[in-house]
C-alpha positions as CSV (number, residue, x, y, z in Angstrom):
1,M,157.3,163.1,34.6
2,R,158.1,165.3,31.6
3,L,156.5,168.7,31.5
4,T,154.1,169.6,28.8
5,V,155.7,172.1,26.3
6,L,153.1,174.6,25.0
7,D,153.1,175.9,21.5
8,P,153.5,179.7,21.5
9,K,151.7,179.9,18.2
10,N,148.7,178.1,19.4
11,P,146.9,180.0,22.1
12,E,143.9,177.7,21.9
13,Q,146.0,174.7,23.0
14,G,144.7,173.2,26.2
15,F,146.7,172.7,29.4
16,P,147.3,169.3,30.9
17,L,145.2,168.3,33.9
18,V,146.3,170.1,37.0
19,S,146.7,166.7,38.7
20,Q,149.7,166.2,36.5
21,A,151.6,169.1,38.1
22,L,154.9,168.3,39.7
23,R,155.2,167.8,43.5
24,E,158.7,169.3,43.3
25,P,158.8,172.2,42.6
26,D,155.2,172.2,43.9
27,G,152.7,172.8,41.2
28,L,154.8,173.3,38.1
29,L,152.6,172.1,35.3
30,A,153.8,173.3,31.9
31,V,156.4,175.4,30.1
32,G,156.3,177.7,27.1
33,G,153.3,179.0,25.2
34,C,152.3,182.6,25.2
35,L,150.6,185.3,27.3
36,S,147.6,185.9,25.0
37,Q,144.3,186.8,26.4
38,N,142.8,183.4,25.5
39,R,145.8,181.5,27.0
40,L,145.6,183.5,30.3
41,L,141.9,183.2,30.7
42,N,142.0,179.5,30.0
43,A,144.7,179.1,32.6
44,Y,142.9,181.0,35.3
45,R,139.6,179.2,34.6
46,H,141.5,175.9,35.4
47,G,143.4,177.2,38.4
48,I,146.7,177.8,36.6
49,F,148.8,180.9,36.6
50,P,152.1,182.0,35.0
51,W,155.2,182.7,37.2
52,Y,158.7,182.9,35.9
53,N,161.8,185.1,36.0
54,R,163.2,187.4,33.3
55,G,165.2,185.3,30.8
56,E,163.3,182.1,31.6
57,P,160.6,180.5,29.4
58,I,157.0,181.0,30.6
59,L,156.3,178.6,33.5
60,W,152.7,177.6,34.4
61,W,151.8,176.6,38.0
62,S,148.9,175.0,39.9
63,P,150.1,174.4,43.5
64,D,148.6,172.0,46.0
65,P,147.4,173.2,48.5
66,R,145.9,176.5,47.3
67,L,145.5,179.6,49.5
68,V,142.1,181.1,49.2
69,L,139.8,183.5,51.0
70,F,136.1,183.1,51.3
71,P,134.7,186.6,51.6
72,D,132.6,185.7,54.6
73,K,135.7,184.7,56.5
74,L,137.6,188.0,56.1
75,V,139.5,188.8,59.3
76,I,140.1,192.5,60.3
77,S,142.4,192.9,63.2
78,R,141.8,195.5,65.9
79,S,144.8,197.5,64.8
80,L,143.6,197.4,61.2
81,R,140.1,198.5,62.2
82,K,141.7,201.5,63.9
83,T,143.5,202.3,60.7
84,L,140.3,202.0,58.7
85,R,138.4,204.3,61.1
86,K,141.1,207.0,60.8
87,N,140.5,207.3,57.0
88,I,144.2,207.7,56.4
89,F,143.8,206.3,52.9
90,S,141.4,206.9,50.0
91,V,140.6,203.9,47.9
92,T,139.8,203.7,44.2
93,Y,139.2,200.9,41.7
94,D,140.6,200.5,38.2
95,L,141.8,204.1,38.3
96,A,145.6,203.4,38.0
97,F,146.0,199.8,36.8
98,N,149.3,200.3,35.0
99,E,150.7,202.2,37.9
100,V,149.7,199.4,40.3
101,I,151.2,196.6,38.3
102,T,154.4,198.7,37.7
103,A,154.7,199.3,41.4
104,C,154.1,195.5,42.1
105,A,157.0,194.9,39.7
106,D,159.5,196.8,41.9
107,P,161.9,194.3,43.5
108,R,161.0,193.4,47.1
109,K,163.4,194.0,50.0
110,D,166.2,191.4,50.0
111,T,165.4,190.3,46.4
112,A,167.2,191.2,43.3
113,G,164.6,190.8,40.5
114,T,161.0,190.6,39.7
115,W,158.7,188.1,38.0
116,I,156.5,190.9,36.6
117,T,158.4,191.4,33.4
118,A,157.6,193.9,30.6
119,E,155.9,190.9,28.9
120,I,153.7,190.2,31.9
121,N,152.9,193.9,32.3
122,A,151.8,194.3,28.7
123,A,149.7,191.1,28.8
124,Y,147.8,192.1,32.0
125,N,147.3,195.6,30.7
126,Q,145.6,194.0,27.7
127,L,143.4,191.9,30.1
128,H,142.6,195.1,31.9
129,Q,141.5,196.9,28.7
130,A,139.4,193.8,27.9
131,G,137.6,194.1,31.3
132,F,139.1,191.0,32.9
133,A,142.0,192.4,35.0
134,H,141.3,194.9,37.7
135,S,143.2,197.0,40.3
136,V,142.5,198.5,43.7
137,E,144.5,201.6,44.7
138,T,145.2,203.2,48.0
139,W,146.2,206.8,48.2
140,I,147.4,209.5,50.6
141,G,146.5,212.7,48.8
142,D,147.7,212.3,45.3
143,E,150.4,209.7,46.2
144,L,149.8,206.1,45.3
145,V,150.9,204.2,48.4
146,G,149.5,200.7,47.9
147,G,147.4,198.5,45.8
148,L,146.8,195.1,44.2
149,Y,145.6,193.6,40.9
150,G,144.1,190.4,39.7
151,V,141.7,188.7,37.3
152,A,137.9,188.5,37.7
153,L,136.0,185.5,36.3
154,G,132.4,185.0,37.2
155,Q,132.1,185.0,41.0
156,V,135.9,184.5,41.5
157,F,138.6,187.1,41.9
158,L,142.1,185.6,41.2
159,G,144.6,187.8,43.0
160,E,148.1,188.3,41.4
161,S,150.2,190.7,43.4
162,M,150.1,193.6,45.8
163,F,152.4,196.3,47.0
164,H,152.7,199.0,49.7
165,T,154.9,201.9,50.5
166,R,153.1,202.9,53.7
167,T,152.1,200.6,56.6
168,D,148.7,198.9,56.1
169,A,148.2,200.4,52.6
170,S,148.0,197.0,50.9
171,K,145.8,195.6,53.7
172,V,143.4,198.4,53.3
173,A,143.2,197.8,49.6
174,F,142.6,194.1,50.2
175,V,140.0,194.5,52.9
176,T,138.1,197.1,50.9
177,L,138.2,194.8,47.8
178,V,136.9,191.8,49.7
179,Q,134.1,193.8,51.2
180,L,133.1,195.1,47.8
181,L,133.4,191.6,46.2
182,K,131.1,190.3,48.9
183,S,128.5,192.9,48.0
184,W,128.8,191.9,44.4
185,D,128.1,188.2,45.2
186,Y,131.6,187.0,44.7
187,R,132.2,183.6,46.4
188,L,136.0,183.1,46.3
189,V,139.3,185.1,46.3
190,D,142.3,183.1,45.0
191,C,145.5,184.0,46.9
192,Q,147.6,181.4,45.2
193,V,150.3,180.4,47.8
194,H,150.6,180.8,51.5
195,T,151.8,184.0,53.1
196,K,151.5,185.1,56.7
197,H,150.2,188.4,55.5
198,L,147.2,186.9,53.8
199,E,146.6,184.3,56.4
200,S,146.3,187.1,59.0
201,L,143.4,188.4,56.9
202,G,141.5,185.1,56.9
203,A,142.9,183.3,54.0
204,Q,143.2,179.5,54.3
205,E,144.7,176.6,52.4
206,I,142.4,174.1,50.6
207,S,143.3,171.2,48.4
208,R,143.8,171.7,44.7
209,D,140.9,169.3,44.0
210,Y,138.5,171.3,46.1
211,F,139.8,174.5,44.5
212,T,139.1,173.1,41.1
213,K,135.6,172.2,42.1
214,L,135.0,175.7,43.3
215,L,136.2,177.2,40.1
216,N,133.9,174.9,38.2
217,Q,131.0,176.1,40.4
218,Y,131.7,179.8,40.4
219,C,133.7,180.9,37.4
220,D,130.8,180.5,35.0
221,T,128.2,182.1,37.3
222,P,128.0,185.9,36.6
223,A,128.5,188.3,39.5
224,K,126.4,191.4,39.6
225,S,126.7,192.8,36.0
226,S,127.4,196.4,37.2
227,A,130.2,195.3,39.5
228,W,133.3,196.9,38.0
229,Q,131.5,199.2,35.5
230,A,130.1,201.2,38.4
231,Q,133.5,202.2,39.6
C-alpha cells in the first residue's frame, strides 16, 4: 500500500482513514504536510499524531493497539503514595510550557537524537498559546525536575511526552494531572504506545477501532469550561 502524501500548502486537506495505516511499521499512515494548528487538531481529533526524526519528512501515525488510561483506572503504587505524602514536589499547570517541551526534547539515555525538533517545539508552543496544548510541571524549589505536555480536546487529553530529572517527578506530574482531569469530567487520556512506565500507572491497550469510537464520543463534548483557565 502506498502512503498518502500530504500537501504542505493545504492544511485543510483530510487524512486517509486510520484503517489504512501500515501494519509495518505499525500505524504509519501518511507523510508530509505541515504542522499548522488546523492540521494538528484534525490529526488528534482522528487519533493521529506526528512523529519523525530531524531531517525526515513529517510522518503521521495511528498505531493499533492504542495505549490509553481511563481516569477511573489510575493506579498509584504504595511507594508512589509515600512520595506523594512527603510533598517533595510542588506541581503547577501551564506555568512553564516551553521549558517542559524543551526538556522533553533532550535526548534520552542511550539515544542520540530527539523527535521534538525546533519545528515541533514551535508548532506546539503555538497550540499552547491558542489554548489547546497544556503542560504540567513538577518542581523542587525553583528547579524544574519533571513534567509532561499534551493536547486537550473536549473530554480527552492526548499526551505527547514527559521527562524527569528526579525519581518519580514525571509520575507525580502524571498522577496529579489524571486526578485533576477526572475532577474536570475528562473521560480518556491517550498515551499513544505501550510503555511499562505508563502501564504501571494503569494504562491499558485497546484496539484502534475502539479508540476511534471513544474519540468520536468524547472529543466534541466539552469538559468543565473553567478547567485550564482556573490554573
